C-alpha positions as a Markdown table, in Angstrom:
| # | Residue | x | y | z |
|---|---|---|---|---|
| 1 | Unk | 111.0 | 104.3 | 75.6 |
| 2 | Unk | 111.8 | 102.2 | 78.7 |
| 3 | Unk | 112.4 | 98.5 | 78.0 |
| 4 | Unk | 113.7 | 96.2 | 80.7 |
| 5 | Unk | 114.8 | 92.5 | 80.3 |
| 6 | Unk | 114.4 | 89.6 | 82.7 |
| 7 | Unk | 115.7 | 86.3 | 81.5 |
| 8 | Unk | 114.2 | 85.8 | 78.0 |
| 9 | Unk | 111.4 | 88.4 | 78.4 |
| 10 | Unk | 111.5 | 92.0 | 77.4 |
| 11 | Unk | 109.0 | 94.4 | 79.0 |
| 12 | Unk | 107.9 | 97.6 | 77.4 |
| 13 | Unk | 107.2 | 100.2 | 80.0 |
| 14 | Unk | 107.1 | 103.2 | 77.6 |
| 15 | Unk | 103.8 | 104.4 | 79.2 |
| 16 | Unk | 105.3 | 104.6 | 82.6 |
| 17 | Unk | 106.8 | 107.6 | 84.4 |
| 18 | Unk | 109.8 | 105.5 | 85.5 |
| 19 | Unk | 110.8 | 101.8 | 85.5 |
| 20 | Unk | 113.8 | 100.4 | 87.3 |
| 21 | Unk | 115.4 | 97.0 | 87.5 |
| 22 | Unk | 115.0 | 96.8 | 91.3 |
| 23 | Unk | 116.7 | 93.4 | 91.8 |
| 24 | Unk | 120.3 | 94.6 | 91.5 |
| 25 | Unk | 123.3 | 94.9 | 93.8 |
| 26 | Unk | 123.9 | 98.5 | 92.7 |
| 27 | Unk | 120.7 | 99.7 | 94.5 |
| 28 | Unk | 120.9 | 97.3 | 97.4 |
| 29 | Unk | 124.6 | 96.8 | 98.0 |
| 30 | Unk | 125.4 | 93.8 | 100.2 |
| 31 | Unk | 121.9 | 93.6 | 101.7 |
| 32 | Unk | 120.2 | 90.3 | 102.2 |
| 33 | Unk | 116.8 | 91.8 | 101.6 |
| 34 | Unk | 114.8 | 90.0 | 99.0 |
| 35 | Unk | 113.6 | 92.1 | 96.1 |
| 36 | Unk | 111.2 | 92.1 | 93.2 |
| 37 | Unk | 112.6 | 92.3 | 89.7 |
| 38 | Unk | 111.0 | 95.6 | 88.6 |
| 39 | Unk | 109.4 | 98.6 | 90.2 |
| 40 | Unk | 107.4 | 100.7 | 87.7 |
| 41 | Unk | 105.9 | 104.1 | 88.5 |
| 42 | Unk | 102.7 | 105.3 | 86.9 |
| 43 | Unk | 100.8 | 108.5 | 87.5 |
| 44 | Unk | 98.4 | 106.8 | 90.0 |
| 45 | Unk | 100.4 | 103.8 | 91.3 |
| 46 | Unk | 103.6 | 101.7 | 91.5 |
| 47 | Unk | 103.7 | 98.2 | 90.1 |
| 48 | Unk | 106.1 | 95.8 | 91.8 |
| 49 | Unk | 106.7 | 93.1 | 89.2 |
| 50 | Unk | 108.3 | 89.7 | 89.9 |
| 51 | Unk | 109.1 | 87.4 | 87.0 |
| 52 | Unk | 109.4 | 83.6 | 87.1 |
| 53 | Unk | 110.1 | 82.1 | 83.7 |
| 54 | Unk | 110.7 | 78.3 | 84.1 |
| 55 | Unk | 109.8 | 77.7 | 80.4 |
| 56 | Unk | 113.1 | 79.2 | 79.5 |
| 57 | Unk | 115.0 | 77.8 | 82.4 |
| 58 | Unk | 118.5 | 76.9 | 81.1 |
| 59 | Unk | 118.8 | 73.8 | 83.3 |
| 60 | Unk | 115.4 | 72.6 | 82.0 |
| 61 | Unk | 114.4 | 71.2 | 85.4 |
| 62 | Unk | 110.7 | 72.0 | 85.6 |
| 63 | Unk | 110.1 | 69.3 | 88.2 |
| 64 | Unk | 112.0 | 71.1 | 91.0 |
| 65 | Unk | 110.2 | 74.4 | 90.1 |
| 66 | Unk | 106.8 | 72.6 | 90.2 |
| 67 | Unk | 107.7 | 71.0 | 93.5 |
| 68 | Unk | 108.5 | 74.4 | 94.9 |
| 69 | Unk | 105.2 | 75.8 | 93.5 |
| 70 | Unk | 103.1 | 72.9 | 94.9 |
| 71 | Unk | 104.8 | 72.9 | 98.3 |
| 72 | Unk | 104.1 | 76.6 | 99.0 |
| 73 | Unk | 107.8 | 77.5 | 99.1 |
| 74 | Unk | 107.5 | 79.6 | 95.9 |
| 75 | Unk | 104.5 | 81.6 | 97.3 |
| 76 | Unk | 106.4 | 82.2 | 100.6 |
| 77 | Unk | 109.4 | 83.4 | 98.5 |
| 78 | Unk | 107.2 | 85.7 | 96.4 |
| 79 | Unk | 105.6 | 87.1 | 99.6 |
| 80 | Unk | 109.1 | 87.8 | 101.1 |
| 81 | Unk | 110.3 | 89.6 | 98.0 |
| 82 | Unk | 107.2 | 91.8 | 98.1 |
| 83 | Unk | 107.5 | 92.6 | 101.8 |
| 84 | Unk | 111.2 | 93.3 | 101.7 |
| 85 | Unk | 110.8 | 95.5 | 98.6 |
| 86 | Unk | 108.0 | 97.3 | 100.2 |
| 87 | Unk | 110.0 | 97.9 | 103.4 |
| 88 | Unk | 112.9 | 99.2 | 101.3 |
| 89 | Unk | 110.6 | 101.6 | 99.4 |
| 90 | Unk | 108.8 | 102.8 | 102.5 |
| 91 | Unk | 112.1 | 103.5 | 104.3 |
| 92 | Unk | 113.2 | 105.4 | 101.1 |
| 93 | Unk | 110.0 | 107.4 | 101.3 |
| 94 | Unk | 109.0 | 106.2 | 97.8 |
| 95 | Unk | 105.5 | 104.7 | 98.5 |
| 96 | Unk | 103.2 | 107.7 | 98.0 |
| 97 | Unk | 100.8 | 105.9 | 95.6 |
| 98 | Unk | 98.8 | 102.8 | 95.4 |
| 99 | Unk | 100.8 | 99.6 | 95.2 |
| 100 | Unk | 100.1 | 96.6 | 92.9 |
| 101 | Unk | 102.1 | 93.4 | 93.1 |
| 102 | Unk | 102.2 | 91.5 | 89.8 |
| 103 | Unk | 103.9 | 88.1 | 89.5 |
| 104 | Unk | 104.4 | 86.9 | 86.0 |
| 105 | Unk | 104.6 | 83.1 | 86.0 |
| 106 | Unk | 105.5 | 82.1 | 82.5 |
| 107 | Unk | 105.1 | 78.3 | 82.6 |
| 108 | Unk | 102.9 | 76.9 | 79.9 |
| 109 | Unk | 102.0 | 73.8 | 81.8 |
| 110 | Unk | 100.3 | 75.7 | 84.6 |
| 111 | Unk | 96.6 | 76.0 | 84.2 |
| 112 | Unk | 94.7 | 79.2 | 85.2 |
| 113 | Unk | 92.8 | 77.4 | 88.1 |
| 114 | Unk | 96.2 | 76.6 | 89.7 |
| 115 | Unk | 97.2 | 80.2 | 89.3 |
| 116 | Unk | 94.0 | 81.2 | 91.2 |
| 117 | Unk | 94.8 | 78.8 | 94.0 |
| 118 | Unk | 98.3 | 80.4 | 94.3 |
| 119 | Unk | 96.9 | 83.9 | 94.2 |
| 120 | Unk | 94.7 | 83.0 | 97.3 |
| 121 | Unk | 97.8 | 81.6 | 99.0 |
| 122 | Unk | 99.8 | 84.7 | 98.2 |
| 123 | Unk | 97.0 | 86.9 | 99.7 |
| 124 | Unk | 97.3 | 84.9 | 102.9 |
| 125 | Unk | 101.1 | 85.4 | 102.9 |
| 126 | Unk | 100.7 | 89.1 | 102.2 |
| 127 | Unk | 97.6 | 90.4 | 103.8 |
| 128 | Unk | 96.4 | 93.3 | 101.7 |
| 129 | Unk | 94.7 | 95.1 | 104.6 |
| 130 | Unk | 94.6 | 95.0 | 108.3 |
| 131 | Unk | 92.4 | 96.9 | 110.9 |
| 132 | Unk | 95.5 | 98.6 | 112.4 |
| 133 | Unk | 96.9 | 99.8 | 109.1 |
| 134 | Unk | 96.2 | 103.4 | 107.8 |
| 135 | Unk | 96.8 | 102.2 | 104.2 |
| 136 | Unk | 96.6 | 98.9 | 102.4 |
| 137 | Unk | 99.7 | 96.8 | 101.9 |
| 138 | Unk | 98.8 | 96.4 | 98.3 |
| 139 | Unk | 95.8 | 97.6 | 96.2 |
| 140 | Unk | 96.0 | 94.3 | 94.2 |
| 141 | Unk | 98.1 | 91.2 | 94.1 |
| 142 | Unk | 98.0 | 88.8 | 91.2 |
| 143 | Unk | 99.8 | 85.9 | 89.6 |
| 144 | Unk | 99.5 | 85.9 | 85.8 |
| 145 | Unk | 100.7 | 83.7 | 83.0 |
| 146 | Unk | 102.1 | 85.2 | 79.8 |
| 147 | Unk | 98.8 | 85.3 | 78.0 |
| 148 | Unk | 97.0 | 86.9 | 81.0 |
| 149 | Unk | 99.8 | 89.5 | 81.3 |
| 150 | Unk | 99.4 | 90.5 | 77.6 |
| 151 | Unk | 95.6 | 90.7 | 77.9 |
| 152 | Unk | 95.9 | 92.9 | 81.0 |
| 153 | Unk | 98.7 | 95.2 | 79.9 |
| 154 | Unk | 98.6 | 95.0 | 76.1 |
| 155 | Unk | 99.9 | 92.6 | 73.5 |
| 156 | Unk | 103.1 | 94.7 | 73.0 |
| 157 | Unk | 103.8 | 95.1 | 76.8 |
| 158 | Unk | 106.0 | 92.0 | 76.7 |
| 159 | Unk | 107.8 | 89.8 | 74.2 |
| 160 | Unk | 109.9 | 86.6 | 74.4 |
| 161 | Unk | 113.3 | 87.6 | 73.0 |
| 162 | Unk | 114.1 | 84.1 | 71.7 |
| 163 | Unk | 111.0 | 84.4 | 69.4 |
| 164 | Unk | 112.7 | 87.2 | 67.5 |
| 165 | Unk | 111.1 | 90.3 | 66.3 |
| 166 | Unk | 111.6 | 93.9 | 67.5 |
């Protein structure tokens, strides 16, 4: 059973072939490349997963996160993490399946319409397709809140550690 933790969230990837904490210095060394938190391999695809969890932010400064979200800086950062992670994997010859980029934005005060707006902005930052490309940059690219993530990947796919339970 593969379980990975990011901040206060534990992800259950037991249905995956492989799941790695991609945002670590062991893999990347001293590189300045940005990277997603997890890369999870399934039979038919790879999921690049980035986690943003301002609800558990230890500093408790939601206003600076919200400003970054509203200004577009967060979306630009998310796009950069995907592009750099994709480049790393392509150069490692580890992109032989469809790619899906999933951003988990666990912030209870963000409404789903705002998430849709940010998904559109992320698509502009990471074009999924181009006429000159032989393959798509990503098969899908979404930003989900915690409830949407659970609906899409299963109620037991993620849990908040501070809520207790196994």
